[in-house]
Structures are given as structure tokens and as C-alpha cells.
C-alpha positions as CSV (number, residue, x, y, z in Angstrom):
1,M,91.8,7.7,81.2
2,E,88.1,7.1,81.1
3,W,87.9,7.0,84.9
4,L,88.7,10.8,84.9
5,L,85.5,11.4,82.9
6,N,83.4,9.4,85.3
7,P,80.6,11.7,86.7
8,W,81.4,10.5,90.2
9,V,85.0,11.5,90.0
10,I,84.1,14.9,88.5
11,S,81.5,15.5,91.2
12,I,84.0,14.6,94.0
13,I,86.6,17.0,92.5
14,I,84.0,19.8,92.3
15,V,82.8,19.3,95.8
16,S,86.3,19.2,97.2
17,V,87.2,22.5,95.5
18,V,84.0,24.1,96.8
19,V,84.6,22.9,100.4
20,S,88.3,24.0,100.4
21,N,87.3,27.4,99.1
22,I,84.7,27.8,101.8
23,A,87.2,26.7,104.5
24,A,89.7,29.2,103.1
25,I,87.1,32.0,103.3
26,K,86.2,31.1,106.8
27,Y,89.8,31.1,107.9
28,T,90.6,34.5,106.4
29,A,87.3,36.1,107.5
30,N,88.3,35.8,111.2
31,M,91.7,37.5,110.8
32,K,92.2,40.6,112.9
33,F,94.0,43.4,111.1
34,G,95.6,46.1,113.2
35,R,94.6,49.7,112.5
36,H,97.1,51.2,110.2
37,D,97.3,55.0,110.6
38,K,98.4,56.1,107.2
39,T,98.6,59.8,108.1
40,Q,101.1,59.1,110.9
41,E,103.2,57.0,108.6
42,L,103.2,59.6,105.8
43,L,104.1,62.3,108.4
44,R,107.0,60.3,109.6
45,K,108.3,59.7,106.1
46,Q,108.0,63.4,105.3
47,Q,110.0,64.3,108.3
48,E,112.7,61.9,107.3
49,V,112.9,63.4,103.9
50,E,113.1,66.9,105.3
51,K,115.9,65.8,107.6
52,L,117.8,64.3,104.7
53,K,117.3,67.5,102.6
54,H,118.7,69.6,105.4
55,Q,121.7,67.3,105.9
56,Q,122.6,67.2,102.2
57,P,123.8,70.8,101.7
58,Q,125.9,70.6,104.9
59,D,127.6,67.4,103.6
60,D,128.4,69.2,100.3
61,A,129.8,72.3,102.1
62,T,132.1,70.2,104.4
63,D,133.5,68.2,101.4
64,T,136.9,69.7,100.7
65,T,138.4,67.1,98.5
66,D,139.3,67.9,94.9
67,K,137.0,66.2,92.3
68,K,139.4,66.4,89.4
């Protein structure tokens, strides 16, 4: 157990954590993210909702079954 408290072991662990974090940051810094046009997405969702709202009353009007 005392080998874990050795200053060399502690130093190696700290250096390895720092190096791995720098490598992860370098890897994620070069990622290319596509342009996400939020307004177009919101407009498309709104159109879908409007279409569903217009279909809903027609579905209720054509329903002729008894709900007793």
C-alpha cells in the first residue's frame, strides 16, 4: 500500500491524467459540426403540428361509431 504514496507514482498518475486530457481536448477541437439551421427545423415542426390540427377535426367528424 505504501507504493501508492510514493511521490514518483503520484507524479506519474498526475502527468498521465494531464496528458490524456490534453489529447482529448486536441481531438475534440478539430471536430467539424454542420450548420444547424434552427429556424428551418422549427418551421418544419410547426407545419407538421398545423397539419395534424387540421386533420384531427376531420377524423372526429368521420367517426360514426357509437361510444356507449
